[in-house]
C-alpha positions as a Markdown table, in Angstrom:
| # | Residue | x | y | z |
|---|---|---|---|---|
| 1 | Unk | 89.7 | 68.3 | 82.7 |
| 2 | Unk | 92.0 | 66.3 | 80.4 |
| 3 | Unk | 92.7 | 62.9 | 81.3 |
| 4 | Unk | 89.6 | 62.3 | 83.4 |
| 5 | Unk | 87.3 | 59.3 | 82.4 |
| 6 | Unk | 84.0 | 59.6 | 84.1 |
| 7 | Unk | 81.7 | 56.6 | 84.9 |
| 8 | Unk | 78.9 | 56.1 | 82.5 |
| 9 | Unk | 76.1 | 57.3 | 84.8 |
| 10 | Unk | 78.1 | 60.5 | 85.5 |
| 11 | Unk | 78.1 | 61.6 | 81.8 |
| 12 | Unk | 75.7 | 64.0 | 80.3 |
| 13 | Unk | 74.1 | 63.9 | 76.9 |
| 14 | Unk | 73.1 | 67.5 | 76.7 |
| 15 | Unk | 75.2 | 70.4 | 75.4 |
| 16 | Unk | 74.4 | 73.8 | 76.9 |
| 17 | Unk | 75.3 | 77.2 | 75.5 |
| 18 | Unk | 75.0 | 79.9 | 78.1 |
| 19 | Unk | 74.4 | 83.6 | 77.5 |
| 20 | Unk | 75.2 | 85.9 | 80.5 |
| 21 | Unk | 72.2 | 88.0 | 79.8 |
| 22 | Unk | 72.2 | 91.8 | 80.6 |
| 23 | Unk | 75.4 | 91.6 | 82.6 |
| 24 | Unk | 77.6 | 91.2 | 79.6 |
| 25 | Unk | 77.8 | 92.9 | 76.2 |
| 26 | Unk | 79.3 | 91.3 | 73.2 |
| 27 | Unk | 81.0 | 93.6 | 70.7 |
| 28 | Unk | 79.4 | 92.9 | 67.3 |
| 29 | Unk | 78.9 | 94.9 | 64.3 |
| 30 | Unk | 75.5 | 96.6 | 64.2 |
| 31 | Unk | 74.3 | 94.6 | 61.2 |
| 32 | Unk | 75.4 | 91.2 | 62.6 |
| 33 | Unk | 72.6 | 88.7 | 62.8 |
| 34 | Unk | 72.5 | 85.0 | 63.5 |
| 35 | Unk | 69.7 | 82.5 | 63.1 |
| 36 | Unk | 70.5 | 79.7 | 65.6 |
| 37 | Unk | 67.9 | 77.4 | 64.0 |
| 38 | Unk | 69.8 | 77.7 | 60.7 |
| 39 | Unk | 73.1 | 77.1 | 62.4 |
| 40 | Unk | 71.8 | 74.0 | 64.2 |
| 41 | Unk | 70.3 | 72.7 | 60.9 |
| 42 | Unk | 73.6 | 73.3 | 59.2 |
| 43 | Unk | 75.1 | 70.6 | 61.5 |
| 44 | Unk | 73.0 | 68.1 | 59.7 |
| 45 | Unk | 72.6 | 66.0 | 62.7 |
| 46 | Unk | 68.9 | 65.9 | 62.9 |
| 47 | Unk | 68.2 | 68.2 | 65.7 |
| 48 | Unk | 64.7 | 69.5 | 65.9 |
| 49 | Unk | 63.2 | 72.3 | 68.3 |
| 50 | Unk | 62.1 | 70.7 | 71.5 |
| 51 | Unk | 58.2 | 70.4 | 71.9 |
| 52 | Unk | 55.7 | 68.8 | 74.0 |
| 53 | Unk | 52.0 | 68.2 | 72.9 |
| 54 | Unk | 52.5 | 70.4 | 69.9 |
| 55 | Unk | 53.9 | 73.4 | 71.9 |
| 56 | Unk | 57.5 | 74.3 | 70.7 |
| 57 | Unk | 59.8 | 75.4 | 73.5 |
| 58 | Unk | 62.5 | 77.8 | 72.9 |
| 59 | Unk | 66.0 | 77.4 | 73.7 |
| 60 | Unk | 66.3 | 73.6 | 73.2 |
| 61 | Unk | 66.8 | 71.2 | 70.3 |
| 62 | Unk | 66.6 | 67.5 | 70.6 |
| 63 | Unk | 67.7 | 64.5 | 68.4 |
| 64 | Unk | 64.6 | 62.5 | 67.5 |
| 65 | Unk | 66.6 | 59.1 | 67.7 |
| 66 | Unk | 68.3 | 60.1 | 70.9 |
| 67 | Unk | 65.9 | 62.1 | 73.0 |
| 68 | Unk | 68.4 | 62.5 | 75.8 |
| 69 | Unk | 70.9 | 64.2 | 73.4 |
| 70 | Unk | 70.0 | 68.0 | 73.5 |
| 71 | Unk | 71.3 | 71.4 | 72.6 |
| 72 | Unk | 70.2 | 73.8 | 75.3 |
| 73 | Unk | 70.6 | 77.5 | 75.0 |
| 74 | Unk | 70.5 | 79.0 | 78.4 |
| 75 | Unk | 70.6 | 82.4 | 80.3 |
| 76 | Unk | 70.7 | 83.3 | 83.9 |
| 77 | Unk | 67.2 | 83.3 | 85.5 |
| 78 | Unk | 66.4 | 86.9 | 86.7 |
| 79 | Unk | 62.8 | 86.8 | 87.4 |
| 80 | Unk | 60.0 | 84.3 | 88.6 |
| 81 | Unk | 59.2 | 83.3 | 85.0 |
| 82 | Unk | 60.5 | 80.1 | 83.5 |
| 83 | Unk | 59.4 | 81.2 | 80.0 |
| 84 | Unk | 62.2 | 81.2 | 77.4 |
| 85 | Unk | 63.5 | 84.8 | 76.5 |
| 86 | Unk | 64.2 | 85.7 | 72.9 |
| 87 | Unk | 67.7 | 87.3 | 72.4 |
| 88 | Unk | 68.4 | 89.0 | 69.1 |
| 89 | Unk | 72.2 | 88.4 | 69.3 |
| 90 | Unk | 72.1 | 84.6 | 69.0 |
| 91 | Unk | 68.8 | 84.7 | 67.3 |
| 92 | Unk | 67.1 | 82.2 | 69.4 |
| 93 | Unk | 65.1 | 81.9 | 72.7 |
| 94 | Unk | 67.2 | 81.3 | 75.8 |
| 95 | Unk | 65.8 | 79.1 | 78.6 |
| 96 | Unk | 66.4 | 80.7 | 82.1 |
| 97 | Unk | 68.3 | 78.6 | 84.5 |
| 98 | Unk | 68.6 | 79.3 | 88.3 |
| 99 | Unk | 72.0 | 80.1 | 89.6 |
| 100 | Unk | 73.6 | 80.1 | 86.1 |
| 101 | Unk | 75.2 | 83.5 | 86.8 |
| 102 | Unk | 77.3 | 81.8 | 89.4 |
| 103 | Unk | 78.8 | 79.4 | 86.8 |
| 104 | Unk | 79.6 | 82.3 | 84.5 |
| 105 | Unk | 81.4 | 84.5 | 87.0 |
| 106 | Unk | 84.7 | 82.6 | 86.6 |
| 107 | Unk | 85.1 | 81.0 | 83.1 |
| 108 | Unk | 88.2 | 79.6 | 81.4 |
| 109 | Unk | 89.1 | 78.7 | 77.9 |
| 110 | Unk | 89.9 | 75.0 | 77.1 |
| 111 | Unk | 90.6 | 73.1 | 74.0 |
| 112 | Unk | 87.8 | 70.6 | 72.8 |
| 113 | Unk | 89.4 | 67.8 | 70.9 |
| 114 | Unk | 87.4 | 66.3 | 68.1 |
| 115 | Unk | 87.9 | 64.3 | 64.9 |
| 116 | Unk | 87.7 | 67.5 | 63.0 |
| 117 | Unk | 90.4 | 69.2 | 65.0 |
| 118 | Unk | 90.8 | 71.3 | 68.1 |
| 119 | Unk | 88.4 | 74.0 | 69.1 |
| 120 | Unk | 88.6 | 76.6 | 71.8 |
| 121 | Unk | 85.5 | 76.7 | 74.1 |
| 122 | Unk | 84.7 | 78.6 | 77.2 |
| 123 | Unk | 83.6 | 76.6 | 80.2 |
| 124 | Unk | 82.7 | 77.3 | 83.9 |
| 125 | Unk | 85.4 | 76.8 | 86.4 |
| 126 | Unk | 85.0 | 73.1 | 87.5 |
| 127 | Unk | 84.5 | 73.9 | 91.2 |
| 128 | Unk | 81.8 | 76.6 | 90.4 |
| 129 | Unk | 80.2 | 74.2 | 87.9 |
| 130 | Unk | 80.0 | 71.6 | 90.6 |
| 131 | Unk | 78.3 | 74.0 | 93.1 |
| 132 | Unk | 75.9 | 75.1 | 90.4 |
| 133 | Unk | 75.1 | 71.3 | 89.9 |
| 134 | Unk | 74.3 | 71.1 | 93.5 |
| 135 | Unk | 72.1 | 74.1 | 93.5 |
| 136 | Unk | 70.3 | 73.1 | 90.4 |
| 137 | Unk | 69.7 | 69.5 | 91.9 |
| 138 | Unk | 67.8 | 71.2 | 94.7 |
| 139 | Unk | 65.6 | 73.0 | 92.3 |
| 140 | Unk | 64.6 | 70.0 | 90.1 |
| 141 | Unk | 61.3 | 68.2 | 90.6 |
| 142 | Unk | 58.7 | 66.2 | 88.6 |
| 143 | Unk | 59.8 | 65.1 | 85.2 |
| 144 | Unk | 63.4 | 66.4 | 85.9 |
| 145 | Unk | 64.2 | 63.9 | 88.7 |
| 146 | Unk | 66.2 | 61.7 | 86.5 |
| 147 | Unk | 68.3 | 64.7 | 85.4 |
| 148 | Unk | 68.6 | 65.7 | 89.1 |
| 149 | Unk | 70.3 | 62.4 | 89.9 |
| 150 | Unk | 72.9 | 63.1 | 87.1 |
| 151 | Unk | 73.3 | 66.7 | 88.6 |
| 152 | Unk | 74.2 | 65.1 | 92.0 |
| 153 | Unk | 76.4 | 62.5 | 90.5 |
| 154 | Unk | 78.3 | 65.1 | 88.3 |
| 155 | Unk | 78.7 | 67.5 | 91.2 |
| 156 | Unk | 80.1 | 64.6 | 93.5 |
| 157 | Unk | 82.5 | 63.5 | 90.7 |
| 158 | Unk | 83.9 | 67.1 | 90.2 |
| 159 | Unk | 84.2 | 67.8 | 93.8 |
| 160 | Unk | 86.1 | 64.6 | 94.4 |
| 161 | Unk | 88.3 | 65.2 | 91.5 |
| 162 | Unk | 88.9 | 68.8 | 92.6 |
| 163 | Unk | 89.7 | 67.8 | 96.2 |
| 164 | Unk | 92.1 | 65.1 | 95.1 |
| 165 | Unk | 94.0 | 67.1 | 92.5 |
| 166 | Unk | 94.1 | 70.7 | 93.6 |
| 167 | Unk | 95.1 | 70.4 | 97.2 |
| 168 | Unk | 96.3 | 73.8 | 98.5 |
| 169 | Unk | 95.8 | 75.6 | 95.2 |
| 170 | Unk | 92.6 | 77.5 | 96.2 |
| 171 | Unk | 89.3 | 77.1 | 98.1 |
| 172 | Unk | 86.7 | 75.0 | 96.5 |
| 173 | Unk | 84.3 | 78.0 | 96.6 |
| 174 | Unk | 84.9 | 81.6 | 97.4 |
| 175 | Unk | 81.6 | 82.6 | 99.0 |
| 176 | Unk | 80.8 | 86.3 | 98.8 |
| 177 | Unk | 80.9 | 88.3 | 101.9 |
């Protein structure tokens, strides 16, 4: 959403990479392999695999000097388990996230502007992302309550922007049924 400046508390310091799971196939050569840890290391930004009490968690990397700055590799949650799932294509474990499939149903390509030049990225539709944030907000508990507040703030900001800037273009959410 070019031209929108969010309030400080509405920003996020994590960067998520989503994989659609079994519902989408990616056409890659049979000998293609990727080691996500090597790719993250090549950024030379100091990211380390996330861990707690010596246990390494798949799917997330943290910056030791900025613990809130994370790289999260996610997939849609399709079972009761919260355990990371190793996926051979990206060569890393993916953290299951409830309702992620909803965000991935209607994606769009946008340009990310950086000091190194423009990059095409695929992002969820803003309205779907807002609804996803509301759904995830309801699921968070314990140590994730701080993140839950950001989920709610981000959802509110996106919905407010969407309602103020897209009047008459489409419904905020197309519910199945």
